[in-house]
N, C-alpha and C positions, 0 to 999 in steps of 0.2 A: 504493500499499500502507501502512497507518495505522501510526503509529506501534509501536501496542499491538501488531500483527500484528509488524514489524520485533523487536519486544525478544523476543515471545515464540520467534522463527526463532531469534535469539543465544542466548538461556538454555536453548533444546533441546541448542546444539548446545557450549554453552559449560563448560558445569555440570559436564563432565567433565576440561576444561583448568584449574581451580582453582589447582592447583600452580602452574603455569607461568607463568598469568597475573598471578596476588600477585606471582610472584617477581620478573616483566618488569616491574608496577606498582612495586613497593619501588623496585628499583635504579634504574628510570630517573627517580624520585618525588628518591631523591637525589642522583641527577645533575643533576636540575633546580635542585636548592638551590645546589648547588655552583656552578650556570651562572648563580646570581643573582648569586654572591658577585666574580664575575672583572670585572667594569666599576669593580664598586666598589673593586677590591683595585689597580686598574691608574689606577687615579682618584687616590687614596691615594697611589702611591708616585710620581704625577709630582708633586704635592702637594709631598710630602714634599721632592722632588729641587731643587724653582723654591725650596725654602725654608731648600735645603745643606743638608737631612737625609738623606744618602746613605747612611748608614749602614741607618736605617730604611726609605727606599727599597728598598734590597737586601732585608734581612730580607722586606718585605711581597713582593717579586718571586718569592723563593725560595718564600714558601708559595704565593704562586699559583700556582709551577711544580708543587710537591708534589701540590697540589689535582688539578690538569689531568693529571695523568700516571694519578694516583688512580682519576681520574674518568675517564680513557681504557679503564685496563688494566682496570680492576674492576667498576666500576659502569654505565657505558654500553655496555661488551662485555656485560657477563650480561645486563643487561637486554634487549639485541637477541637475546643468542639464545635465549635464553627465547621471549618473543612469538613469532619466526620458528620456533619448535619447535611452540609452540600455534597457530598460522594453520596450520604443516604436516598437522598433525594432524586440525584442522577441516577442512583443503581434502578431506583424503582419505577423514573420514568424510561429508561433504556428497559427495563425487562418487561415492561406494559406494552411499550411500544413493538418489538417482535412478536410479544405474543399475539398482539391486536394482528399486526403484519401475517404471521403464520395464519389467522382465522381466513384472509384475503388470498391466501394459495391457492393455486387450481389444483386441480386433481391430479396431475401430474406429479407434482410436489412430492404428493403421501407416495405418491410409487415409488421414486428416486430417493426420498429423503426417509431414516429411520423416525421414529417415534422420539428414539432417545439423543437423535441428534440437534431435534428441535427442541427438546427442552433442555439438552445443554444450552443453545444459543440466547435461551427464555433466562436462564439462571445462571449458568457460571461464568458463563463470557461476559455478562455485566457486571458481575461482582469482579471478575477479575481486572475490566475495564476500570473501575472507579478505585479498587482499592491502589491499583500502580497509579493513577494521578496523585494518591495521595502521597505516594512515595515521591513521587515527583516533585509535588509542590514540596516538602521536605528539604527534597536535596538541592533544590533553588535557593531555598532560604540559606541553606549552608554552605551552598557555595558565597553565598553575598558576604557571610562571616568569615569563610574562609580568604575571601579577596581583602575584605578588612587585614584581616591578621597579618594576610600576605604584605599589605603595603605598610604596617606595623615593623614584620623583619625585613623586609627591602631597607628603611629609615636607617635600621639598626646594624644590619649586617647584609650586605649584597652575596656574599659568596653563602649564608644559609638557604638567602632566596633561592638562588642557583641551585644549590641540591635538591631544592625541594620540586623545583621546575624541570629538573632531569626526572625525580625520582615518578612526574606524572607523564612526561613524555614514553616512559617505559612500560609504563600501565595503560597510556591509551594502544600500542602495539601488541600487547598481552590481548588485550578488549577485543583489537580486531581480528584476532585468531580466534576467539573462541567464540564471542556470541552469535555470528553467524550457524556455527552448530548447532547451540543450544536454541535457536529460533526453529531450525528444521526440524530437530526433534520434537519440540513443544506441538508443530502443527501434525507431526505423526498421533504424538500422545492427543491429541484435540478427536482424533478420527477415530481411535480405538476404545476412548472413553464413550464417542457417541454410540458404537458398535455395544460397549459394555451394558451402558442404560438402557439401550433398545431390548438386549436379549433378556436381560434381568427383569425387566416393566413387564415384557410378555410372557415370559416363565411364570412370574408369581400372578398374574391374573391367567393364567390359565393352568395352574398347578391342577387344578383336579380333575381334567381332561389329559394331565400328564400321568397322575398318578394311575387314572385308571386304564392309562393305553400301557402303564410298566416300563415307561421310557425314560424313570424320575433319574435312573445313573446316565443316560445316554447323554438327558439332556443337562446333566452336570457336570460331565465332559466336555461338552461343549460352551458352558458359560466358563469353566475354567482355565479354558484354551484363550477364550477371549482376555480374561483376567490376567493370564500370566502375558500373554502379548503385550496388556498394557502397561503391565510391571515392569516389564522388559526393557521396553521404552522408559519408561521413567527412572529406571536402574541407570541405563545409560546417559539422560541426561543429565543426573545425580551426579555420576563420574566425572561429566565434561565440567558441571558448575564449582564440582570439589578442586577440580586439579585448576580451573580458573582460580582459585579462592585462594588454595595454598599458595600459587605462586606471588598471586598480591601480599598474601599477607608478609610472603616472604621478604619479598620488596619494603613493604611498610618496618618490618622491622630492621633492616639494614639500612633505612633512611631515620629511623629513628638513634642505635648508634652512631649513626655517621654525624649527624646534626649535636648530638649531645658532646662528639670527640670535637667538634669543629669549635663547639662553645666555649669548651676547655680548654683548646689553645689560645681562644682568643681572649681569654681569662687572662691566662697565664703571659700574653704579651703585651698585658695593657689596652686590647683594641674593644675591650668589654668588658660587664662586669655582672656580681653573683646574679642580679635581678634579672638582666633577661635570660640567661641560663635558667633560673625558674621558672619565669615567663614559660619559655620554649619547653621546660618539660610538662606544662600545658597545653600550651598549644599543637603541639608536634601530635599528638594523639588528637586534637581537632583534625587535623588534615589528615590521620589515618581512618578516622570514624567518619569522615566525609568520605573516603576513597571506599569503606567497607558498603557504605549506604549507596553511592555510586555504581556498585559490583550488583549488591540487590536488586537495586534500580533495573540497574542493566539488563539482568536475566528477566526481570518482571515486564520489560521493556518490549521483550523479544516476544511474551506471554500475550500481553496485550495487543502488540498489533495483530497477531494470530486473532485472535479475540473481536477486536475490531472491523476485521475482514470479514468473519463471520456473521457477525451482528448488520455490518452493514449490508450484506449480500442480501437479507431479507427486508432492512426497513427501507433500502435504496432500488429496490426492484431487479438487482443486479444478476441473480438468478431466474427468476420467473416475476413476469408481469402481472401484478392483481385482478382479481376478478374486477372491473368495472359493471357499474351499475347506470342507471338513466335517474329522471327527476320523475318519473309518473309515480306518484301517491296515490294510487288506486286499489282499494280492497274489497270495493264492494263490486266486484265482477260476476257475470253471467258464470262463467266455468268454460267454454267454448275452447278448443285447442284447435288448433291446425299445424301439421309442418309442411310445409311448401317447399318442393324441390332441395330440399333437402341431401346435401351430400358430405357425409364424414368418415376420415379414418383414425385409428387410433396411431399407426405407424405406417406410410407411406409405402415402404419394403412389402407390407401385408396385404395392401390392400383397402378400398374403402367397405366398408359394413354396411352403410346405408348408400344406394343408389338413386340418386333422383328420386327422395324418397316424399311421397306424397300420402296424407292419415288426417282425417278430420275427425276429433273426438268432443261429440256434442253435452253438452249439461244435462244432469239431471237423467243421468244412464248409468248400468251397470257395464264397463267397456272391458274387453277383454282381446289379449294380445297374447297369439301363442303361436308355438314355431319349435324345431331342432334346435338345438342347442348352437350357439355361435351363430343363430342368423339375422342377429341383433333387434333383441327383443330387450334386453337392459340397456342398451345403447339408447336406445330411444328415451328412455326415464333418465341416463345420465347427462341427456340434450338437453331434455325437460328441466330440470334441475339444474344444469349449468354447469354443471362439473367439466363439461368441455365443451367447445365452441365451434358449430358446423364451418368446413370449408364453405360449402356455399348454399344456398337457399335459406329461411328465414322460418322461426318458429313463433307464432301467434298466438295471446290471448286473448279472446274478445276481439278481434281484427288489433290487438296492440301488438309489435315486435316485446320477445320478452327481455330484448335486452333495454328497453326505453323505463323498466318499471325502476322503483327503487329497491336497494336491500330491502329497507323494512317491508315494504310492502310485496313486493317478489314472495319474498319469505312467509309473509301470513298468506297468502292466497293458495299457496302449495305446501303440503305435508305428506310424508313418505312412508309407509309400514314397512320393515323390511321383515326377511326369515327370521331374524334374530334381530331386533330393534336394540337401540344403546338406551341403557337404564343407567341412570345414574346412581351411585354408591350413597344414597338417602333413604330416609323415610319413603312409604307411597306417597303421603302427603307433599313433602317435599320436592318428589318431582312432578307433581301437579303447579307447584309455587312457586318454579323458574318459570313460568311462562309468565305468570303473575302475581307477586307477592300479595293480591288482594284479594284472590280468587277465595269466597265462603266456600265453606265446606259441604253445604247443599248443593252449590253450581255443580263442583268435584264426583258429588256422587251421581246427580244426575245423568253426568256425561258416564261414568263407572256404569251404572246400568241401561245406557243404550250399549255401550262394548262389553255388557254383558261380563261383567268383574266385579259388580258392587258385592254382589251377595257373596263371593268368596274370601274378599277384604274384610266384610265382615264378621266373618268367621274365624278370623285371627283373633289371637290375644290382646294384641295392641292394635287390632284395628289399621285403620289410614296412618298410624303411627309406626307402625312395622318395619323393620330396617330390612333395606333390598339386599345388600351385599353388592359387594364389588359385580359390574354387569349384570348385576340382574341374576346372581348365583340362586337365590333361594327363592327363584320362580319358573316354574316350567316354560317352554316355548311359548307354547298358546297364551299362561297368562301374559306373560312378556308381550306379545302383541296385542291383547287385548288391553293392557295400560297403553301400551303406544298408538290404540285407535280412540280410548279416549283423550289421550294428551292431543291428539288432531283436533278431536271436539273441539276441545278446550278455547285450542287455540285458534277452533274457528276459521279454517281452512278450507274453501270452496273445492278446491280440487284433492284428493286423494289417491296416492298410488300407493299400490299393492305389487310389492316386489317377491317372490314367492313364499307369501306371505299364509299359504298353507299347506306348502308342499311337504315339510316335514312332520304335520302334526298327525294325531290318530283322528278316530272317528269321530271322539265325543269335540275335542276340542275345535277339529276341522270346522263341526258343525255349528258353534259357539260362534266363531271368527264368522263364518257363512249369515250367521243371525246380526252380528251386529253390521254388518257390511250391508248386509238389506235393509237395516234402520239407516243405514246415510241415505242411500240412493236416491231419495225423494228431495231431497235438498241438498248434493252435492255431486260433481264429478269425482266417477270412482271406475279408475282404471287400472286393471289387475294383470300382470305379468306372470305368466303359467306354463308350469310344467304339465304337471298334470292337468288333464282336461276335464275329467270328473270335479273338480272344482269350478266349473267356471260352464256348466251348460245349462245354469240358469240365466245367464249373462244377456242383457238387451242385445249388442252386438258383439260379436267374435270377429277378431281381424287377424287371418291366417298369415306371419309374415315369413318368406323364405329367399336367402341369397340378398337380405339388404333390401325385400320390395316385399308391398302387399299381392299377397297371389289370389287371394280370396277375401269375402265378407260376408257375412249372417247371422242369423241362429246358430246355433249347437244341431239343433235341427237341421236345419238347410245345406249345413255343411257337409254332415253325415250322408246325405242325399246326393248331392251333388258335386260333393273335390274329393278325390281320390286320396290325396296327400292327407288330409283331415280325417279321413274313416280311417287312413293307415295308423294314423298316431294313435287313432282313438282304441283300435282295434288292439294295436300292441300293448296300449295301457293296461286293457282290461285283460 
């Protein structure tokens, strides 16, 4: 990442924290100024004591004590609190912005990026950026302090000043050698951590299925391998960092000895005094501490640069473009849907899934879309839900292109019930309140009655306060689907899509789902994608899709009589 891009990134997030940042800088700056005086005061007190001026020595030490107390209780403390508050606010904003942008990523992003990688970018990368900035500010103020100290040293001895300059030149050369290695390793570690988080997240969520399949040992070995890879790269980075640190620490020790010997020689030949020597015993450590901070910062900067690149890729759409919505805030739709000359492919190499596709889906009807696997049934839903955009053609709702709807209106108008709906790890009641925190229990129960699930919920000991568990593990597939139907009713979506919603259910649950769907038809557009033709025999319209085109339509009875492909599919199922 270029310096200009990093500057623009910081500028965007730091502009609202000016008060905290200026306050912290001013107080830390004053703390640094006071820090410069400490070595001088101790040196002068020692010089006065050696000459028998004990009163002056004690007075200087009292001044030293007052300044250090003021520094610790006011300037240093307030400065650090201000910078921590600023960093906390910045981290919060970065984390939320990344999370918000993840919600606008196209479906392709979630196929190419793991959930672990996206989680790391939201949480860990934001933390790395703000913590490194805090270190950076501390080093900047320390550099200013070092500059003032250097002027004092140069005024007293140009030889000692030259020795310090040579030390920093050597430090720069070693940094230039080791830091690029640390940065490259950090990139590799970030990728491995993404894989580890994704794998652990997935295996914990699927622990029941893993146990049922008897593959826990295999899964453990796989996770262990990923974790081993992560820590192997971390150990490599640790070795590079420790090599870097050990060399620079050794250089610091050499500098200390050389400076002390130089001071002794200068005193012996009358070119310096004991006060300067004592002050140097304090100041030399300020220089070596500064180098230690710079070393830590240098390593952190490599990590921060990687983190900024990863965060910026999401926030500034460098990997994927956001889903774009229009400004049409229309939620009182009739519910008529039309695909006009739609052509779509997931991958150019694999060819088109839909070819100049046309279909009309009228409101207040139960409409089924059937066909063999891989013929484009689920693709119709993917396009209607705007998970993907067609290469050609347009999709209309009530004669409005779906791209014209605002995000709020679009998602208000359409709901989908999947074979395995997503259920939040909350109580049943909270799963409905996510739609609207002001929903009454009476209204929720009405929706659940229509979805044929209220009776079951009321039979539970905690009723609507029953905890569902992660992914709805405490509910059967049919119960989750009926909860999802009730949720769609409360959302008041005119268009409700059912994606293979009854294909994996037993007869009893299938019957309840069908009854729930029948309760919706009068006031909704119901579209069902199904493999099992027995689940859609009472549909008002059945569309048969083959090779990305509608090849027949009618009622179940009509298609049984008139279409050989449909007839064959139905007979095979029976």
